[in-house]
N, CA, C and O of each residue as an XYZ file, in Angstrom:
672
protein
N       0.805     -1.178      0.000
C       0.000      0.000      0.000
C       0.855      1.251      0.000
O       0.471      2.271     -0.573
N       1.998      1.177      0.633
C       2.868      2.338      0.671
C       3.369      2.707     -0.714
O       3.585      3.879     -1.019
N       3.553      1.683     -1.556
C       3.950      1.965     -2.934
C       2.843      2.690     -3.688
O       3.109      3.578     -4.498
N       1.609      2.306     -3.418
C       0.484      2.943     -4.090
C       0.359      4.397     -3.665
O       0.086      5.261     -4.498
N       0.559      4.686     -2.359
C       0.517      6.066     -1.866
C       1.658      6.886     -2.481
O       1.499      8.040     -2.877
N       2.787      6.234     -2.534
C       3.943      6.918     -3.105
C       3.693      7.267     -4.584
O       4.034      8.364     -5.028
N       3.113      6.355     -5.325
C       2.823      6.594     -6.735
C       1.785      7.692     -6.893
O       1.918      8.544     -7.771
N       0.743      7.687     -6.049
C      -0.300      8.719     -6.145
C       0.277     10.084     -5.800
O       0.011     11.063     -6.496
N       1.054     10.156     -4.746
C       1.679     11.425     -4.364
C       2.621     11.890     -5.467
O       2.660     13.078     -5.785
N       3.366     10.981     -6.042
C       4.275     11.333     -7.129
C       3.507     11.868     -8.338
O       3.922     12.855     -8.945
N       2.400     11.233     -8.688
C       1.598     11.684     -9.821
C       0.987     13.062     -9.561
O       0.952     13.910    -10.452
N       0.504     13.279     -8.330
C      -0.085     14.580     -7.997
C       0.985     15.668     -8.035
O       0.760     16.740     -8.598
N       2.117     15.407     -7.455
C       3.204     16.384     -7.464
C       3.699     16.646     -8.888
O       3.965     17.792     -9.250
N       3.823     15.600     -9.690
C       4.297     15.803    -11.057
C       3.269     16.585    -11.875
O       3.647     17.366    -12.748
N       1.983     16.388    -11.609
C       0.955     17.146    -12.324
C       1.048     18.626    -11.968
O       0.926     19.485    -12.842
N       1.262     18.926    -10.690
C       1.372     20.330    -10.289
C       2.673     20.979    -10.762
O       2.681     22.160    -11.107
N       3.751     20.234    -10.782
C       5.023     20.826    -11.187
C       5.192     20.887    -12.697
O       5.927     21.739    -13.197
N       4.539     20.018    -13.420
C       4.716     20.034    -14.872
C       3.925     21.150    -15.539
O       4.322     21.608    -16.610
N       2.828     21.606    -14.955
C       2.031     22.642    -15.609
C       2.791     23.958    -15.775
O       2.622     24.602    -16.809
N       3.624     24.401    -14.816
C       4.401     25.615    -15.102
C       5.372     25.413    -16.263
O       5.602     26.325    -17.057
N       5.938     24.208    -16.352
C       6.848     23.953    -17.467
C       6.099     23.975    -18.804
O       6.590     24.522    -19.791
N       4.923     23.383    -18.823
C       4.129     23.362    -20.038
C       3.711     24.775    -20.398
O       3.775     25.158    -21.567
N       3.283     25.561    -19.411
C       2.864     26.931    -19.678
C       4.041     27.769    -20.163
O       3.898     28.592    -21.067
N       5.217     27.552    -19.546
C       6.388     28.295    -19.989
C       6.770     27.915    -21.413
O       7.125     28.781    -22.212
N       6.702     26.651    -21.731
C       7.005     26.193    -23.077
C       5.988     26.752    -24.059
O       6.355     27.177    -25.155
N       4.719     26.755    -23.681
C       3.662     27.303    -24.521
C       3.891     28.799    -24.740
O       3.771     29.294    -25.861
N       4.221     29.512    -23.665
C       4.470     30.946    -23.784
C       5.721     31.198    -24.614
O       5.761     32.134    -25.412
N       6.734     30.372    -24.430
C       7.961     30.516    -25.200
C       7.686     30.291    -26.681
O       8.185     31.032    -27.527
N       6.894     29.272    -26.995
C       6.544     29.013    -28.394
C       5.759     30.176    -28.974
O       5.952     30.553    -30.130
N       4.874     30.741    -28.164
C       4.071     31.868    -28.627
C       4.967     33.079    -28.903
O       4.774     33.776    -29.899
N       5.932     33.328    -28.037
C       6.850     34.452    -28.225
C       7.723     34.228    -29.456
O       7.948     35.150    -30.240
N       8.211     33.005    -29.622
C       9.035     32.692    -30.791
C       8.230     32.871    -32.074
O       8.734     33.415    -33.057
N       6.985     32.414    -32.065
C       6.143     32.543    -33.255
C       5.850     34.012    -33.557
O       5.912     34.432    -34.713
N       5.535     34.787    -32.532
C       5.263     36.211    -32.737
C       6.511     36.923    -33.238
O       6.427     37.802    -34.096
N       7.652     36.550    -32.713
C       8.914     37.142    -33.150
C       9.199     36.779    -34.611
O       9.650     37.624    -35.384
N       8.938     35.538    -34.984
C       9.165     35.106    -36.365
C       8.245     35.861    -37.318
O       8.674     36.262    -38.400
N       6.993     36.058    -36.933
C       6.057     36.806    -37.780
C       6.513     38.252    -37.913
O       6.445     38.830    -38.997
N       6.975     38.835    -36.815
C       7.450     40.224    -36.855
C       8.656     40.366    -37.773
O       8.723     41.301    -38.570
N       9.615     39.435    -37.666
C      10.780     39.464    -38.544
C      10.383     39.293    -40.004
O      10.917     39.969    -40.883
N       9.442     38.387    -40.257
C       8.998     38.157    -41.633
C       8.332     39.411    -42.198
O       8.513     39.738    -43.371
N       7.564     40.110    -41.368
C       6.935     41.354    -41.825
C       7.992     42.397    -42.176
O       7.861     43.093    -43.184
N       9.038     42.514    -41.356
C      10.111     43.474    -41.630
C      10.856     43.129    -42.915
O      11.148     44.006    -43.728
N      11.161     41.852    -43.090
C      11.876     41.419    -44.297
C      11.006     41.651    -45.525
O      11.496     42.100    -46.561
N       9.726     41.349    -45.411
C       8.817     41.540    -46.538
C       8.680     43.023    -46.882
O       8.597     43.383    -48.057
N       8.656     43.874    -45.870
C       8.589     45.317    -46.110
C       9.847     45.804    -46.822
O       9.758     46.571    -47.780
N      11.010     45.367    -46.364
C      12.249     45.798    -47.018
C      12.339     45.244    -48.443
O      12.866     45.915    -49.330
N      11.832     44.031    -48.671
C      11.823     43.464    -50.021
C      10.898     44.271    -50.926
O      11.230     44.537    -52.081
N       9.750     44.653    -50.406
C       8.801     45.459    -51.188
C       9.425     46.800    -51.564
O       9.285     47.255    -52.699
N      10.110     47.430    -50.618
C      10.768     48.718    -50.902
C      11.875     48.540    -51.944
O      12.047     49.392    -52.816
N      12.617     47.449    -51.859
C      13.686     47.192    -52.834
C      13.092     46.965    -54.229
O      13.664     47.406    -55.225
N      11.948     46.281    -54.301
C      11.297     46.063    -55.593
C      10.813     47.397    -56.162
O      10.924     47.636    -57.365
N      10.281     48.259    -55.308
C       9.858     49.587    -55.769
C      11.039     50.395    -56.298
O      10.918     51.078    -57.315
N      12.182     50.320    -55.612
C      13.376     51.024    -56.086
C      13.832     50.476    -57.438
O      14.195     51.237    -58.335
N      13.809     49.154    -57.574
C      14.226     48.532    -58.835
C      13.276     48.932    -59.960
O      13.712     49.198    -61.080
N      11.991     48.973    -59.665
C      11.025     49.378    -60.689
C      11.217     50.845    -61.054
O      11.096     51.215    -62.222
N      11.512     51.672    -60.072
C      11.772     53.082    -60.331
C      13.014     53.293    -61.173
O      13.104     54.266    -61.921
N      13.976     52.383    -61.055
C      15.198     52.478    -61.854
C      14.989     51.949    -63.273
O      15.855     52.108    -64.133
N      13.835     51.318    -63.514
C      13.539     50.844    -64.853
C      13.736     49.352    -65.054
O      13.743     48.881    -66.191
N      13.895     48.604    -63.979
C      14.107     47.163    -64.106
C      12.769     46.450    -64.304
O      11.723     46.951    -63.891
N      12.812     45.290    -64.931
C      11.629     44.455    -65.095
C      11.463     43.625    -63.824
O      12.251     42.712    -63.575
N      10.453     43.932    -63.025
C      10.283     43.297    -61.725
C       9.067     42.378    -61.670
O       8.593     42.060    -60.579
N       8.560     41.950    -62.803
C       7.342     41.137    -62.795
C       7.553     39.803    -62.066
O       6.674     39.365    -61.323
N       8.692     39.160    -62.266
C       8.967     37.895    -61.572
C       9.116     38.124    -60.067
O       8.688     37.299    -59.260
N       9.722     39.245    -59.704
C       9.892     39.543    -58.277
C       8.556     39.839    -57.609
O       8.348     39.499    -56.444
N       7.655     40.471    -58.346
C       6.334     40.768    -57.776
C       5.582     39.466    -57.515
O       4.874     39.348    -56.515
N       5.734     38.491    -58.409
C       5.090     37.191    -58.204
C       5.653     36.509    -56.956
O       4.899     35.963    -56.150
N       6.974     36.542    -56.801
C       7.586     35.936    -55.600
C       7.187     36.699    -54.336
O       6.996     36.104    -53.275
N       7.067     38.007    -54.461
C       6.639     38.829    -53.325
C       5.207     38.477    -52.934
O       4.864     38.476    -51.752
N       4.390     38.184    -53.910
C       3.011     37.773    -53.645
C       2.978     36.428    -52.916
O       2.183     36.233    -51.996
N       3.842     35.508    -53.332
C       3.948     34.215    -52.638
C       4.344     34.418    -51.177
O       3.776     33.803    -50.275
N       5.311     35.279    -50.965
C       5.761     35.547    -49.593
C       4.639     36.181    -48.783
O       4.472     35.864    -47.605
N       3.876     37.062    -49.392
C       2.740     37.674    -48.694
C       1.692     36.649    -48.316
O       1.111     36.721    -47.234
N       1.444     35.684    -49.209
C       0.502     34.608    -48.886
C       1.001     33.779    -47.712
O       0.230     33.417    -46.823
N       2.303     33.479    -47.716
C       2.871     32.714    -46.596
C       2.764     33.485    -45.286
O       2.495     32.900    -44.237
N       2.974     34.801    -45.348
C       2.855     35.617    -44.141
C       1.420     35.615    -43.637
O       1.188     35.534    -42.431
N       0.459     35.702    -44.542
C      -0.950     35.657    -44.139
C      -1.279     34.311    -43.503
O      -1.991     34.256    -42.500
N      -0.764     33.219    -44.083
C      -0.985     31.898    -43.494
C      -0.344     31.798    -42.116
O      -0.910     31.186    -41.209
N       0.833     32.394    -41.954
C       1.518     32.374    -40.652
C       0.706     33.137    -39.610
O       0.597     32.701    -38.464
N       0.141     34.265    -40.002
C      -0.666     35.035    -39.052
C      -1.931     34.270    -38.656
O      -2.349     34.305    -37.498
N      -2.533     33.584    -39.622
C      -3.718     32.771    -39.302
C      -3.329     31.629    -38.376
O      -4.042     31.347    -37.413
N      -2.214     30.968    -38.650
C      -1.746     29.879    -37.788
C      -1.448     30.387    -36.387
O      -1.705     29.694    -35.403
N      -0.907     31.593    -36.295
C      -0.611     32.178    -34.986
C      -1.901     32.402    -34.197
O      -1.954     32.135    -32.997
N      -2.931     32.891    -34.872
C      -4.208     33.125    -34.188
C      -4.866     31.815    -33.766
O      -5.575     31.765    -32.761
N      -4.629     30.758    -34.538
C      -5.210     29.458    -34.212
C      -4.419     28.712    -33.143
O      -4.884     27.701    -32.617
N      -3.239     29.202    -32.823
C      -2.441     28.585    -31.769
C      -1.425     27.577    -32.273
O      -0.787     26.908    -31.461
N      -1.252     27.446    -33.555
C      -0.249     26.542    -34.134
C       1.063     27.309    -34.255
O       1.401     27.831    -35.318
N       1.796     27.366    -33.139
C       2.984     28.211    -33.099
C       4.160     27.604    -33.871
O       4.995     28.344    -34.393
N       4.238     26.302    -33.951
C       5.294     25.655    -34.718
C       5.073     25.930    -36.207
O       6.010     26.276    -36.926
N       3.833     25.773    -36.659
C       3.507     26.070    -38.047
C       3.699     27.542    -38.366
O       4.136     27.901    -39.459
N       3.364     28.400    -37.391
C       3.543     29.841    -37.573
C       5.006     30.172    -37.797
O       5.351     30.909    -38.721
N       5.867     29.626    -36.946
C       7.301     29.904    -37.064
C       7.840     29.374    -38.393
O       8.656     30.033    -39.037
N       7.390     28.191    -38.804
C       7.855     27.604    -40.061
C       7.429     28.462    -41.251
O       8.241     28.762    -42.127
N       6.158     28.855    -41.281
C       5.669     29.677    -42.387
C       6.324     31.058    -42.399
O       6.655     31.585    -43.461
N       6.506     31.636    -41.219
C       7.131     32.954    -41.141
C       8.593     32.896    -41.580
O       9.077     33.803    -42.256
N       9.290     31.834    -41.197
C      10.685     31.691    -41.629
C      10.779     31.503    -43.145
O      11.675     32.053    -43.785
N       9.866     30.737    -43.711
C       9.842     30.548    -45.157
C       9.538     31.863    -45.867
O      10.132     32.176    -46.899
N       8.614     32.621    -45.308
C       8.286     33.942    -45.857
C       9.510     34.854    -45.795
O       9.794     35.579    -46.749
N      10.226     34.820    -44.689
C      11.422     35.633    -44.545
C      12.507     35.254    -45.543
O      13.191     36.123    -46.084
N      12.663     33.948    -45.787
C      13.657     33.500    -46.769
C      13.314     33.995    -48.171
O      14.180     34.483    -48.896
N      12.048     33.867    -48.542
C      11.628     34.327    -49.867
C      11.779     35.843    -49.959
O      12.231     36.367    -50.977
N      11.398     36.544    -48.888
C      11.522     37.997    -48.873
C      12.966     38.451    -49.013
O      13.251     39.412    -49.727
N      13.870     37.771    -48.339
C      15.290     38.123    -48.431
C      15.821     37.843    -49.840
O      16.601     38.625    -50.383
N      15.395     36.731    -50.419
C      15.795     36.402    -51.794
C      15.296     37.472    -52.769
O      16.032     37.905    -53.656
N      14.053     37.889    -52.598
C      13.466     38.919    -53.470
C      14.210     40.238    -53.293
O      14.484     40.933    -54.271
N      14.539     40.587    -52.047
C      15.241     41.844    -51.782
C      16.608     41.859    -52.466
O      16.989     42.858    -53.077
N      17.337     40.757    -52.364
C      18.663     40.681    -52.974
C      18.557     40.771    -54.499
O      19.321     41.501    -55.131
N      17.616     40.035    -55.088
C      17.428     40.091    -56.545
C      17.012     41.493    -56.988
O      17.466     41.981    -58.022
N      16.148     42.137    -56.203
C      15.686     43.486    -56.560
C      16.841     44.469    -56.531
O      16.943     45.325    -57.410
N      17.707     44.363    -55.544
C      18.859     45.262    -55.485
C      19.807     45.016    -56.663
O      20.362     45.961    -57.225
N      19.988     43.751    -57.031
C      20.823     43.448    -58.193
C      20.211     44.029    -59.463
O      20.911     44.632    -60.277
N      18.904     43.846    -59.628
C      18.224     44.386    -60.813
C      18.270     45.909    -60.838
O      18.422     46.512    -61.901
N      18.140     46.527    -59.675
C      18.211     47.992    -59.614
C      19.578     48.478    -60.062
O      19.686     49.408    -60.861
N      20.627     47.841    -59.538
C      21.987     48.238    -59.929
C      22.221     48.037    -61.420
O      22.838     48.872    -62.080
N      21.722     46.921    -61.944
C      21.865     46.652    -63.374
C      21.096     47.679    -64.204
O      21.595     48.147    -65.228
N      19.888     48.031    -63.770
C      19.086     49.008    -64.509
C      19.738     50.384    -64.480
O      19.718     51.098    -65.482
N      20.310     50.759    -63.352
C      20.994     52.054    -63.260
C      22.211     52.070    -64.183
O      22.467     53.064    -64.862
N      22.955     50.974    -64.206
C      24.131     50.882    -65.081
C      23.719     50.952    -66.557
O      24.359     51.638    -67.353
N      22.641     50.232    -66.912
C      22.165     50.269    -68.301
C      21.661     51.659    -68.675
O      21.878     52.111    -69.799
N      21.003     52.332    -67.762
C      20.527     53.689    -68.045
C      21.698     54.637    -68.273
O      21.645     55.490    -69.159
N      22.737     54.492    -67.489
C      23.941     55.306    -67.692
C      24.580     55.024    -69.036
O      25.026     55.945    -69.720
N      24.628     53.755    -69.421
C      25.197     53.387    -70.723
C      24.355     53.964    -71.860
O      24.893     54.508    -72.824
N      23.014     53.840    -71.739
C      22.150     54.423    -72.770
C      22.336     55.923    -72.850
O      22.316     56.482    -73.947
N      22.519     56.596    -71.714
C      22.731     58.045    -71.694
C      24.013     58.413    -72.431
O      24.039     59.353    -73.225
N      25.086     57.650    -72.155
C      26.361     57.924    -72.828
C      26.230     57.734    -74.339
O      26.725     58.559    -75.107
N      25.574     56.661    -74.774
C      25.397     56.433    -76.207
C      24.514     57.507    -76.830
O      24.734     57.896    -77.976
N      23.530     57.984    -76.099
C      22.679     59.056    -76.618
C      23.479     60.329    -76.798
O      23.339     61.013    -77.811
N      24.319     60.655    -75.821
C      25.161     61.847    -75.930
C      26.117     61.717    -77.118
O      26.267     62.654    -77.902
N      26.759     60.558    -77.249
C      27.693     60.346    -78.358
C      26.951     60.437    -79.692
O      27.440     61.069    -80.628
N      25.791     59.820    -79.785
C      25.005     59.879    -81.013
C      24.563     61.292    -81.342
O      24.556     61.688    -82.508
N      24.195     62.055    -80.321
C      23.789     63.440    -80.555
C      24.950     64.277    -81.063
O      24.787     65.065    -81.995
N      26.110     64.115    -80.466
C      27.287     64.872    -80.900
C      27.649     64.503    -82.332
O      27.914     65.384    -83.150
N      27.663     63.211    -82.642
C      27.974     62.770    -84.006
C      26.937     63.314    -84.981
O      27.292     63.747    -86.077
N      25.666     63.299    -84.602
C      24.616     63.827    -85.465
C      24.757     65.308    -85.731
O      24.600     65.757    -86.866
N      25.056     66.081    -84.678
C      25.242     67.526    -84.855
C      26.449     67.807    -85.747
O      26.375     68.668    -86.623
N      27.544     67.106    -85.543
C      28.737     67.296    -86.374
C      28.431     66.922    -87.818
O      28.857     67.624    -88.735
N      27.700     65.830    -88.039
C      27.356     65.415    -89.397
C      26.479     66.461    -90.074
O      26.692     66.784    -91.242
N      25.495     66.993    -89.352
C      24.622     68.025    -89.925
C      25.427     69.279    -90.257
O      25.221     69.878    -91.313
N      26.332     69.680    -89.384
C      27.166     70.847    -89.658
C      28.053     70.628    -90.882
O      28.171     71.507    -91.736
N      28.671     69.462    -90.961
C      29.550     69.169    -92.104
C      28.750     69.128    -93.407
O      29.177     69.693    -94.415
N      27.596     68.463    -93.391
C      26.774     68.401    -94.597
C      26.236     69.786    -94.974
O      26.132     70.114    -96.156
N      25.899     70.584    -93.975
C      25.431     71.947    -94.269
C      26.541     72.774    -94.905
O      26.306     73.486    -95.882
N      27.745     72.682    -94.355
C      28.873     73.412    -94.922
C      29.167     72.928    -96.335
O      29.410     73.739    -97.228
N      29.147     71.634    -96.544
C      29.402     71.071    -97.867
C      28.314     71.524    -98.851
O      28.627     71.897    -99.981
N      27.074     71.497    -98.446
C      25.979     71.947    -99.302
C      26.106     73.421    -99.641
O      25.890     73.823   -100.784
N      26.454     74.221    -98.653
C      26.634     75.654    -98.897
C      27.780     75.886    -99.878
O      27.674     76.713   -100.784
N      28.878     75.151    -99.692
C      30.041     75.279   -100.562
C      29.683     74.876   -102.007
O      30.066     75.576   -102.945
N      28.976     73.791   -102.196
C      28.565     73.354   -103.538
C      27.629     74.389   -104.158
O      27.768     74.735   -105.331
N      26.687     74.876   -103.374
C      25.768     75.895   -103.875
C      26.532     77.143   -104.313
O      26.245     77.713   -105.366
N      27.501     77.566   -103.505
C      28.293     78.750   -103.810
C      29.084     78.550   -105.103
O      29.121     79.455   -105.937
N      29.714     77.394   -105.292
C      30.466     77.118   -106.514
C      29.562     77.121   -107.750
O      29.921     77.693   -108.779
N      28.422     76.501   -107.653
C      27.489     76.481   -108.790
C      26.983     77.889   -109.113
O      26.823     78.256   -110.277
N      26.740     78.651   -108.075
C      26.263     80.023   -108.266
C      27.333     80.861   -108.974
O      27.030     81.579   -109.927
N      28.590     80.769   -108.505
C      29.683     81.524   -109.139
C      29.878     81.067   -110.589
O      30.120     81.894   -111.468
N      29.775     79.763   -110.845
C      29.933     79.253   -112.192
C      28.839     79.809   -113.113
O      29.113     80.176   -114.255
N      27.633     79.866   -112.624
C      26.543     80.423   -113.424
C      26.770     81.915   -113.694
O      26.530     82.402   -114.799
N      27.224     82.611   -112.692
C      27.466     84.040   -112.865
C      28.570     84.272   -113.875
O      28.464     85.161   -114.720
N      29.634     83.476   -113.797
C      30.747     83.648   -114.708
C      30.386     83.240   -116.142
O      30.937     83.788   -117.096
N      29.490     82.309   -116.293
C      29.092     81.873   -117.621
C      28.070     82.812   -118.273
O      27.798     82.692   -119.468
N      27.540     83.684   -117.549
C      26.538     84.603   -118.095
C      27.209     85.606   -119.031
O      28.342     86.037   -118.816
N      26.476     85.951   -120.055
C      26.978     86.961   -120.979
C      26.144     88.219   -120.739
O      24.934     88.176   -120.520
N      26.828     89.285   -120.789
C      26.058     90.507   -120.559
C      25.132     90.791   -121.745
O      25.492     90.587   -122.905
N      24.012     91.237   -121.438
C      23.034     91.561   -122.458
C      23.030     93.044   -122.667
O      22.915     93.830   -121.727
N      23.157     93.413   -123.915
C      23.199     94.841   -124.210
C      21.756     95.302   -124.434
O      20.983     94.704   -125.182
N      21.462     96.325   -123.788
C      20.136     96.901   -123.925
C      20.276     98.243   -124.559
O      21.107     99.056   -124.152
N      19.481     98.476   -125.537
C      19.569     99.768   -126.173
C      18.824    100.786   -125.336
O      17.779    100.539   -124.735
N      19.428    101.906   -125.348
C      18.861    102.988   -124.547
C      18.153    103.943   -125.467
O      18.816    104.783   -126.075
N      16.925    103.871   -125.600
C      16.155    104.704   -126.508
C      15.380    105.745   -125.729
O      14.150    105.726   -125.685
N      15.993    106.499   -125.222
C      15.272    107.525   -124.508
C      15.087    108.801   -125.218
O      14.482    109.727   -124.677
């Protein structure tokens, strides 16, 4: 009988002592999940801003917008999981969202830099083309004027004076 009392007392004590551990673990999971969602929101915001910068620089960001949409869906699923109490699923979805967001941010920055470089190159070629065009127009204008002047002088020199009688 003493073994039975010992087992009952042990079970009662373990039930009372384990609940703080379970509550602490539950609270810890909740904090970790909330932290993961917060980080994912920050990463997604920075990725969105990077995509806007890349688009402003003239880059084609259609593929990045699709990936950004996927990350937004994952973040929404993580927030729903957090509200439902699935903190492990919340952390997993939020981490996946953060990874996609970071990937999108890095690609957007690369595309922005490439678009800025291409715009600078196009600007240089436009300037060079404009200078060459202006020089060509000036040279052709001078050549045309010179040819016109020579033909005019030749016509003048070939003219014979016409004698007009003065009958006054």
